[in-house]
C-alpha positions, 0 to 999 in steps of 0.5 A: 515497522509497517510495510504497506504494499500499494500498486502504483496507480494514480491515487495510491501514489498520491496518498503517499506523496501527500502524506510525505509532503505534509510530514504526516507519514511516520518514518516507521511506515515503509511503503512498498510500491509495485509500479503498474505504469511508468508515469510522472505521478510515480516519479513525483512520489519518489522525488518527494520521498527523496526530498523528505528523506523517507524510505520507500521500496520500488518493486523491480519486477512487477507482475501487474500492469504495463510498467515492465514493458514501458521501462524496458522498451521506451521509444527514443525521445519519448516521454516514457524514455525521459521518465525512465532516465529520471527514475534511474537517477532516483534509484541511486538514492539511498532512500529508494530500496529496490524490491524483488518479487521472488518469481521466475525472472528474479535471478535476472533482475538480481543480476542487473541490480548487482551490475549496478552495484546494488548488493542483495543485502540492500534489497527488499524481497517478497515471496509468497509462493512455496515453490520458489523457496529454493530459488529464494535461498539460492539468490540469497545464500551469501547475504539475506535481503534487508527485508524479506516479506513472507506470508504467515505460514509455517513453511515460510517461517521455518525456512526464512528466519532472518530479516523477515516481515509478516505479510498478509492481505487483511482486507476481505474484498466483497464481490459487490460494494453493497455487500459490505453492509452485511458485516459493517464492522469487523476485526481487521488486524492485530499484526501491529501488536504481536509481530515483534514477539513472533520474530518479525522485523515488521508487518505488511498488508495491502491497506484497505485496498486488498491484493486483487488488482483491477486495471481499470475501475468501473461504475459501481452500483454502491459506494463504500467507504472503508475506515480503520480504527483502534478498538479499546484493546488496540486491535485494528478494526474496519468499518464500512459505510455503504450508500443506500441507493444501490439499484443502478449506477446513476448519480455516484455523487449522491451515493458518496454523500449517503455513505459519507453521512453515515461516516459523519454520524459515526465520527460524531459518536466516536470522538476518540477516533483520531482525525487524520488528514484523510478523515478530516478531508472526508468530513469536510466533503460532507460539510461542504457537500462536495464530491471529489470522485471515487479515486480520491475516496480511495486515496483518503481512506489509504491516507487515514490508515497509514497516518493512523498506523504511523501514530501508533508505532511512534507512540509505542516505540 
């Protein structure tokens, strides 16, 4: 199974929602959402997963964004309070798996979940800090979580041997979008090939976004499109398509079309690359010379990655 970790920003949530709604997200893809804001986009994404009987994990103690404060202290009668009530109803559904980041407030969060009748054996736990390993074993001494996401480090592999999921950030972020052109095609991951023989239930990463979190976007000098694809040995590679007019921030639509033209040329010479919904939509923007915005570009790149991985896992297993 593949556990993509996505921050619950608008276009990440839309990527999940649209794939699930279209029946294009394999049941072997188990999204892990770290919500950053309590919004209707979040609740709608969860709702469609319930409707389509697709499992998804929601982190209960996120460390980024404003979700925690909005959820714990909504004003009575406010829109946020209504969304909280809606979310609490969804949390009772079997397809919604509570997730916990093993950090300072994890014991308090686990206690609240147990008061709601949710046992530790139903949870997804994520730990990437060695100093919290003792806490992990204290929290789950009687029953291991359903899934335990851990980094590919010896200390964690020795300490956590059951229900573990390999979790690594495979996206190498550059300081500037223009810098991706310096190494436009490179290896991305082989986790999908070896996770089982290495004793993992699944594998996890941060898709083509990366672990770093930014509250708000900014006007880039360059536009980069990140597309993953399978090499002949079934390893996963990533190719970056970067705009040319990168001296200033004006005309992002033109920058998008420059990068998109490179993608179209590459796709034409690589017909073996599956035309997922995300990739087809990008190519349609090239054909019609339309500009959906940089948020939609991110959404479509995620959609392509997740649909591609789902097809691989369905074929292999």
